[in-house]
C-alpha positions as CSV (number, residue, x, y, z in Angstrom):
1,M,-11.4,-38.2,-79.6
2,M,-8.6,-35.8,-78.5
3,H,-6.3,-38.9,-77.6
4,K,-7.0,-40.3,-80.9
5,R,-5.8,-36.8,-82.7
6,A,-2.7,-36.8,-80.2
7,E,-1.6,-40.4,-81.5
8,H,-2.2,-39.0,-85.0
9,L,-0.5,-35.9,-84.3
10,A,2.7,-38.3,-83.0
11,A,2.7,-40.3,-86.1
12,I,2.8,-37.4,-88.7
13,V,5.4,-35.9,-86.4
14,Q,7.3,-38.7,-87.2
15,Q,6.3,-38.7,-90.8
16,L,7.5,-35.6,-91.0
17,S,11.0,-36.5,-89.5
18,L,11.8,-38.8,-92.0
19,A,11.0,-36.5,-94.9
20,G,13.9,-35.8,-97.3
21,E,12.8,-33.0,-99.4
22,L,11.0,-29.6,-98.6
23,R,8.1,-30.4,-101.1
24,E,7.6,-33.8,-99.2
25,V,7.1,-31.6,-95.9
26,R,4.7,-29.8,-98.0
27,G,2.5,-32.6,-98.8
28,I,2.5,-34.4,-95.7
29,T,1.3,-30.9,-93.7
30,C,-1.4,-30.2,-96.0
31,Q,-2.7,-33.9,-95.9
32,A,-2.2,-34.1,-92.0
33,A,-3.9,-30.8,-91.6
34,R,-6.8,-32.0,-93.4
35,A,-7.1,-35.4,-91.4
36,L,-6.6,-33.5,-88.2
37,T,-9.3,-31.2,-88.4
38,G,-11.5,-32.6,-90.9
39,A,-11.3,-29.8,-93.0
40,D,-12.2,-30.0,-96.9
41,G,-9.0,-28.3,-97.9
42,A,-5.4,-26.8,-96.6
43,A,-2.7,-24.9,-98.4
44,F,0.9,-24.3,-97.6
45,F,2.0,-20.5,-98.1
46,L,6.0,-19.3,-98.1
47,R,6.9,-16.0,-97.7
48,E,9.1,-14.5,-100.6
49,G,10.2,-11.4,-99.6
50,E,7.1,-9.1,-99.9
51,L,5.0,-11.9,-101.6
52,D,3.3,-14.9,-100.2
53,Y,3.5,-17.9,-102.3
54,C,1.0,-21.3,-102.3
55,A,3.7,-24.0,-102.7
56,E,1.4,-26.5,-102.0
57,E,-2.3,-27.5,-101.3
58,N,-4.7,-30.5,-100.7
59,A,-8.0,-29.7,-101.2
60,I,-11.6,-31.2,-102.8
61,G,-11.4,-28.0,-105.4
62,P,-8.3,-25.9,-106.8
63,L,-7.4,-23.5,-104.2
64,W,-4.4,-20.9,-105.3
65,K,-1.4,-23.6,-105.7
66,G,1.4,-22.0,-107.6
67,Q,0.2,-18.1,-107.5
68,H,1.5,-15.4,-105.6
69,F,0.0,-12.8,-103.5
70,P,0.6,-9.2,-102.0
71,L,1.8,-10.1,-98.6
72,R,-0.2,-7.2,-97.1
73,S,-3.0,-7.8,-98.9
74,S,-3.5,-11.4,-98.1
75,L,-4.7,-13.1,-94.9
76,S,-1.7,-15.6,-95.0
77,G,0.1,-12.4,-95.5
78,W,-1.3,-10.9,-92.6
79,T,-1.2,-14.1,-90.1
80,I,2.8,-14.0,-91.1
81,L,3.5,-10.3,-90.4
82,N,1.4,-10.2,-87.2
83,R,2.6,-13.7,-85.8
84,Q,-0.7,-15.1,-84.9
85,S,-3.4,-17.1,-86.2
86,T,-6.8,-16.5,-87.1
87,A,-10.0,-18.2,-87.4
88,I,-12.9,-16.7,-89.7
89,E,-16.3,-18.7,-89.1
90,D,-17.7,-16.4,-92.6
91,V,-14.8,-15.5,-95.2
92,Y,-17.5,-12.9,-96.9
93,S,-17.8,-11.0,-93.4
94,D,-14.3,-10.4,-92.6
95,A,-12.8,-7.0,-93.9
96,R,-9.2,-8.8,-94.2
97,I,-10.5,-11.3,-96.8
98,A,-9.8,-10.1,-100.5
99,L,-13.2,-11.7,-101.8
100,E,-12.0,-11.6,-105.2
101,T,-9.2,-14.3,-104.2
102,Y,-11.9,-16.2,-102.4
103,R,-15.1,-16.5,-104.7
104,P,-13.5,-18.7,-107.3
105,T,-12.8,-21.5,-104.4
106,F,-15.4,-23.4,-102.4
107,V,-14.1,-21.6,-99.0
108,K,-16.5,-20.5,-96.7
109,S,-14.7,-20.8,-93.1
110,L,-10.9,-20.9,-92.6
111,V,-8.2,-21.2,-90.1
112,V,-4.6,-19.8,-90.9
113,V,-1.5,-20.1,-88.3
114,P,2.0,-19.1,-88.9
115,I,5.3,-21.4,-89.5
116,P,6.1,-21.0,-86.9
117,T,4.9,-18.4,-84.5
118,A,8.3,-16.8,-83.5
119,A,9.7,-15.9,-86.9
120,P,7.2,-17.0,-89.5
121,I,8.7,-18.1,-92.6
122,G,5.2,-19.3,-94.0
123,A,1.8,-20.4,-92.8
124,I,-0.6,-23.0,-93.2
125,G,-4.5,-22.7,-93.6
126,I,-7.3,-25.0,-93.5
127,Y,-10.5,-24.5,-95.4
128,W,-14.4,-25.8,-95.2
129,A,-16.8,-25.4,-97.9
130,T,-19.8,-24.8,-95.1
131,R,-19.4,-22.7,-92.4
132,H,-17.6,-24.0,-89.7
133,R,-16.5,-22.3,-86.3
134,A,-13.3,-23.9,-85.4
135,S,-12.3,-25.3,-81.5
136,P,-9.6,-23.9,-79.7
137,E,-8.5,-27.7,-80.2
138,E,-8.4,-27.5,-84.0
139,V,-6.5,-24.5,-83.9
140,G,-3.6,-25.9,-81.1
141,L,-3.6,-28.7,-83.5
142,L,-2.8,-26.8,-86.7
143,H,-0.1,-24.6,-84.5
144,A,1.9,-28.0,-83.3
145,L,1.9,-29.2,-86.9
146,A,3.3,-26.0,-88.1
147,D,6.0,-26.1,-85.3
148,S,6.7,-30.2,-86.2
149,A,6.8,-28.8,-90.0
150,C,8.9,-25.9,-89.5
151,L,11.8,-28.3,-87.6
152,A,11.3,-30.5,-90.6
153,M,12.3,-27.9,-92.8
154,K,15.0,-26.7,-91.2
155,H,16.3,-30.2,-90.5
156,I,16.2,-30.5,-94.5
157,Q,17.6,-27.2,-95.2
158,L,20.6,-28.1,-92.6
159,S,20.8,-31.5,-94.3
160,N,21.5,-29.9,-97.4
161,R,23.9,-27.4,-96.6
162,L,26.0,-30.0,-95.0
163,R,25.7,-32.1,-98.2
164,A,26.6,-29.3,-100.3
165,L,29.8,-28.2,-98.2
166,S,30.7,-32.0,-98.3
167,Q,30.1,-31.8,-102.3
168,R,32.6,-28.6,-102.1
169,L,34.9,-30.0,-100.0
170,F,34.8,-33.4,-102.0
171,K,35.4,-31.4,-105.5
172,T,38.0,-29.8,-103.5
173,A,40.2,-32.5,-102.4
174,E,39.6,-34.4,-105.8
175,N,41.1,-30.9,-107.3
176,E,44.1,-30.9,-105.0
177,R,44.8,-34.6,-105.6
178,H,44.5,-33.8,-109.4
179,Q,46.9,-31.3,-109.3
180,I,49.4,-32.6,-107.3
181,A,49.3,-36.2,-109.5
182,H,49.8,-33.9,-112.4
183,E,53.0,-32.3,-110.8
184,L,54.5,-35.8,-109.6
185,Y,53.9,-37.6,-113.2
186,D,54.5,-34.2,-115.1
187,Q,57.4,-32.7,-113.6
188,I,59.1,-34.7,-110.8
189,G,58.5,-38.0,-112.9
190,Q,60.0,-36.7,-116.2
191,L,63.0,-35.4,-113.9
192,L,63.4,-38.9,-112.7
193,I,63.3,-40.2,-116.0
194,A,65.9,-37.7,-117.6
195,I,68.1,-39.0,-114.8
196,Q,67.7,-42.4,-115.2
197,F,68.4,-41.8,-118.8
198,N,71.6,-40.1,-118.2
199,L,73.0,-43.0,-116.0
200,Q,72.3,-45.3,-118.5
201,S,73.9,-42.9,-121.1
202,N,76.8,-42.6,-119.0
203,K,76.7,-46.4,-118.2
204,V,77.4,-47.5,-122.0
205,H,80.2,-44.6,-122.7
206,S,82.2,-44.8,-119.3
207,E,85.5,-46.4,-119.3
208,A,85.9,-45.9,-115.8
209,L,84.9,-49.8,-115.2
210,P,85.1,-48.9,-111.3
211,L,81.9,-46.8,-111.4
212,Q,79.6,-49.2,-112.6
213,P,78.7,-50.9,-109.5
214,S,77.8,-47.3,-108.4
215,L,76.0,-46.5,-111.8
216,D,74.1,-49.9,-111.6
217,T,72.8,-48.6,-108.3
218,S,71.8,-45.5,-108.9
219,I,70.2,-46.5,-112.0
220,E,68.3,-49.4,-109.8
221,I,67.4,-46.3,-107.3
222,A,66.1,-43.9,-110.2
223,E,64.1,-46.9,-111.8
224,R,62.2,-47.7,-108.3
225,L,61.5,-43.9,-108.0
226,C,60.0,-43.8,-111.2
227,Q,57.9,-46.7,-110.5
228,R,56.9,-44.9,-107.2
229,V,56.2,-41.7,-108.5
230,Q,53.9,-43.4,-111.1
231,T,52.0,-45.8,-108.1
232,L,51.8,-42.5,-106.2
233,S,50.3,-40.5,-109.2
234,L,47.6,-42.9,-109.6
235,S,46.6,-43.3,-106.0
236,L,46.1,-39.5,-106.1
237,Y,44.3,-39.0,-109.1
238,P,43.7,-41.6,-112.4
239,E,44.9,-39.5,-115.2
240,L,43.4,-41.9,-117.4
241,L,40.1,-41.3,-116.6
242,D,40.4,-37.8,-118.1
243,N,41.9,-39.0,-121.0
244,L,40.4,-42.4,-121.7
245,G,37.5,-42.5,-119.4
246,L,35.6,-44.4,-117.1
247,V,36.0,-47.8,-118.4
248,C,39.8,-47.8,-119.4
249,A,40.6,-45.9,-115.9
250,L,38.7,-48.7,-113.8
251,S,40.0,-51.7,-115.9
252,S,43.7,-50.4,-115.6
253,H,43.4,-50.0,-111.8
254,L,41.7,-53.3,-111.5
255,R,44.5,-55.0,-113.5
256,Q,47.3,-53.3,-111.3
257,A,45.7,-53.3,-107.7
258,T,45.4,-57.2,-108.1
259,Q,48.4,-58.1,-110.3
260,H,50.6,-59.6,-107.2
261,T,47.3,-60.8,-105.4
262,G,46.9,-64.0,-106.9
263,L,43.1,-63.2,-107.5
264,L,41.3,-64.1,-110.3
265,T,39.8,-60.9,-112.2
266,H,36.7,-60.3,-114.4
267,F,36.0,-56.7,-115.9
268,H,32.9,-56.6,-118.2
269,S,31.6,-53.0,-119.6
270,E,28.6,-52.1,-121.5
271,L,29.1,-48.7,-121.9
272,G,31.2,-48.8,-124.9
273,E,32.5,-45.6,-125.9
274,S,30.3,-43.6,-123.6
275,R,31.5,-40.7,-121.3
276,F,29.8,-39.3,-118.9
277,G,30.2,-36.0,-116.8
278,Q,33.7,-35.8,-114.4
279,H,32.0,-35.7,-110.9
280,I,30.0,-38.9,-112.0
281,E,32.8,-40.8,-113.4
282,I,35.0,-39.9,-110.5
283,I,32.9,-41.0,-107.8
284,C,32.1,-44.1,-109.5
285,F,36.0,-44.5,-110.0
286,R,36.3,-44.1,-106.0
287,V,33.6,-46.0,-105.0
288,A,35.2,-49.0,-107.2
289,E,38.6,-48.3,-106.1
290,E,37.6,-48.5,-102.4
291,A,35.7,-51.9,-102.8
292,I,38.8,-53.2,-104.7
293,K,40.8,-52.2,-101.6
294,N,38.1,-54.0,-99.1
295,V,38.7,-57.1,-101.5
296,I,42.4,-57.2,-101.3
297,S,42.6,-56.4,-97.5
298,H,39.8,-58.2,-96.2
299,A,37.6,-60.7,-98.0
300,M,40.4,-63.5,-98.7
301,A,38.8,-63.9,-101.8
302,G,39.7,-66.3,-104.9
303,S,38.2,-63.8,-107.6
304,I,36.8,-60.2,-108.3
305,S,34.2,-59.4,-110.6
306,V,33.8,-55.8,-111.7
307,K,30.7,-54.8,-114.0
308,L,29.9,-51.2,-115.4
309,S,26.9,-50.8,-117.4
310,E,24.0,-48.1,-118.1
311,Q,20.4,-48.8,-117.0
312,D,17.4,-46.1,-116.6
313,N,19.4,-43.2,-116.9
314,H,21.9,-44.7,-114.4
315,L,25.7,-45.5,-114.3
316,C,25.7,-48.6,-112.5
317,L,28.8,-50.2,-111.2
318,S,28.9,-53.8,-109.4
319,V,32.0,-55.2,-107.7
320,V,31.6,-59.0,-106.4
321,D,34.0,-61.2,-105.0
322,D,33.8,-64.8,-103.4
323,G,35.6,-64.3,-100.4
324,I,34.6,-64.7,-96.2
325,G,31.7,-62.4,-96.4
326,F,30.7,-60.4,-93.4
327,D,27.2,-59.1,-91.3
328,T,26.1,-56.1,-92.7
329,S,24.1,-55.5,-89.7
330,K,27.6,-54.5,-88.1
331,L,28.2,-51.5,-90.4
332,R,28.6,-48.2,-88.1
333,F,30.4,-45.1,-88.2
334,D,33.3,-45.7,-86.2
335,P,36.5,-44.2,-87.3
336,H,38.4,-47.1,-85.5
337,H,36.5,-49.9,-87.6
338,R,37.4,-50.9,-91.3
339,S,33.5,-50.6,-92.3
340,L,34.4,-46.9,-92.2
341,G,35.6,-47.2,-95.8
342,L,32.3,-49.3,-96.8
343,L,30.1,-46.3,-95.5
344,G,32.2,-43.6,-97.1
345,M,31.2,-44.9,-100.6
346,Q,27.8,-44.5,-99.7
347,E,28.5,-40.8,-98.5
348,R,30.2,-40.5,-101.8
349,A,27.2,-41.7,-104.3
350,L,24.6,-39.5,-101.9
351,L,26.6,-36.2,-103.1
352,I,25.2,-36.5,-106.8
353,G,22.2,-38.2,-105.7
354,G,23.1,-41.8,-106.3
355,D,23.5,-44.7,-103.4
356,V,25.5,-47.6,-103.0
357,R,24.1,-51.0,-101.7
358,I,26.3,-53.6,-100.0
359,T,25.1,-57.2,-99.4
360,S,27.3,-60.0,-98.1
361,V,26.7,-63.5,-96.4
362,P,29.4,-64.6,-93.9
363,G,31.2,-68.0,-95.9
364,E,29.5,-66.3,-99.3
365,G,31.2,-63.4,-100.5
366,T,30.1,-59.9,-100.7
367,A,28.4,-57.4,-103.7
368,V,29.1,-53.7,-104.1
369,R,26.4,-52.1,-106.1
370,G,26.2,-48.3,-106.9
371,H,23.9,-46.0,-109.2
372,F,24.8,-42.9,-110.1
373,P,22.0,-40.7,-111.6
374,L,23.5,-39.2,-115.1
375,K,21.6,-36.2,-114.0
376,A,22.8,-35.5,-110.9
377,T,20.5,-34.2,-108.2
378,A,20.9,-30.7,-107.1
379,I,21.8,-30.2,-103.8
380,D,19.9,-27.1,-102.9
381,E,16.3,-27.0,-103.4
382,R,14.6,-23.6,-104.4
383,A,11.7,-22.6,-101.9
384,H,9.4,-23.7,-104.6
385,P,10.4,-25.9,-107.6
386,G,10.4,-24.3,-110.8
């Protein structure tokens, strides 16, 4: 019996390690607490200052989900404050029990353990509808489950903080690129255009013929500088994105990026004149930009197709080519490998709760498909969702 419970606990630990949200950890933990001990109910409590909050429950009847209790007058609060578990065979015979809290429920016996023991942030309680004396094995399993749940929660919180930091860094970088592009286009670019105009004017009105070759050279240099500034400005930040929206900016980028490549291009949009949040549009644009660059640099393709649509409250992007393709199983995080750009697309999408899927078959081309929620997912989850 003990061996089976240990195997079950190992499977639960693995399940907790794969959880992506705090509420998922709470749900798994309550379900597992019942399964490991044969209890009739389980509840997950979190400390919120001087209050004890029942964040989740899994039971044969209602317990206290969504309710707050004073930390110093609840059994789960006592467990948290004293950093030790408690097992009560008869809830009506223990002075620590607030009877008005338990009378509306089925609870007759219980065990509550802190999460974790060293510095509790909450507690797990399991309950029986008939008198039950908890064994040391059951209490030990519950402690192990509480520690595993705590580790899973810390992992998710750390991942959320890192993702929030990445989001802030991405936003800061985009803002800086935007400012530099604006400076190049509006300031340096305008000055170069003025120089070019003056040189052309001087050339027309100049009577000193020996100066004409040097004027021609100066005009040519100014024109090349203007083109270079415009290209650099567009690579830093697509001004069309702010002014005319994603459809116009992306179709223009596709046209300019492929104009000297010989690629046949097809651009299709089902968005009409719809506009989306700036953070959604810029991330979608950057994913498309990277996908188009990869086609030009690596795919050896004859054609490329880019499509924008809206489905199920998501902005959808697809970039498909008919090139040589590649083995997607070899995608890895390696700064010296070209697949880093593909992984970077996935990371950008994750910043707003979206995703990018890359499918490719050697010799049959590659498809990059992105899905971006129009209501971007919040990065940091509250201790209990509203």
